[in-house]
N, C-alpha and C positions, 0 to 999 in steps of 0.2 A: 122495729127500726128496723130497715134492709141492711141487707147483707151483702157487698160488692161482692163478686170471686173473678170477674176479666180474666177468666178461661177456659179451655176447650173442653166441651163434658161430652159426653156420650149421647147420642139422640134419644134416649127415650126416657134422660133427665127428666127436660121441662114439662115432661108427660105424671113422670110419679110427683113433680114438684105441685103440677095442678092436682092431682088425683088426692092429694093429702090439704086439699082448701087451699092454700098456696097460690100466689102470684107467681110469675118471672119475668123477664123479658130478655130476650136472646137475638143474637143478629148473626147471618151467613156470615162467615169471615172470606176474604178475595182468597184464591189459591196460595199465595206466595205468602200471607198470613196463618193461614193454615199449616203452610208447610214448618215453619217456624212454632207454630203453637204443637204439634207432634212432636218436634225434636225437644222441645220442653219437655213434653211430657212423658216422653221416654226417660228422661233423666228421672224426675217427679216417680214413677212407676216403678223403674229401676232401685231407687232408695227404698219404695214401700216395701219393694223383695227383701232386698238387704236389711229390712229392721223387721223383716214380719215374723210372730213365732211361731213355733213346727204345725201349729194347728190351721193357720191364714195363711200359709207357703205356695199352697197350688192353687187359690184364688188371688195371688198376687202372681204370680205365677201368670196367671190366665189373663190377669188386666195386662201384662207387660207385652202379651202376644199379640195381644188385640189389638194395641198401638202398633207395635212392629207388622201385623197386617197391613194394616192404614198407613204408614211410612212408606212399605212397600207400593200400596197401589198409590199414593199422594205422589209418590217419583214415578211413578209408571215403570218399577225395577218389578222382574219376572220371579215369584217365591221359589218357582223351579230353576232360575238362573244363582237366586240367593244362593237355595240347599248344597248346588252344584259347587259352586264358592266355598261352602262353608266345610264341604266335604274334599276340596281341593287343599284347602287351609288346615284340615286338620291329617292328611295325609304329608303336607309339607315339614306342618310345625307341631304336628300331637294333638292329642284332645286333653283332656284334663284326669283322664283315668287313674295314675300312678301317682294324684297327689301329692303333686313334687313343689316345695317351699324352695323358693333360689335364695341362700343365703347370702356368700358375697362372689366378684370374678374379682381376678385379678388380672 
């Protein structure tokens, strides 16, 4: 029984499926569809990071980084520019080192 996915997958997934003796159908998405698929994929991967057991956390973070790298490429963002913005925002707003939990404001 065929299974429909209709989602963005990594480049080697069709090859992996075929090496298992199965068949699959793929298509190349137009750029705007690809960008939207990446935006959906980053949510999917972030959710997997959030629910990962400790022993799978590094793998899930690596998958999330892969999508973030693809997003920067697809939207023509300079990774060094993004890292510079990250450093600026850390300087302005701080990081998460102090483990602060905001309880309330008045």
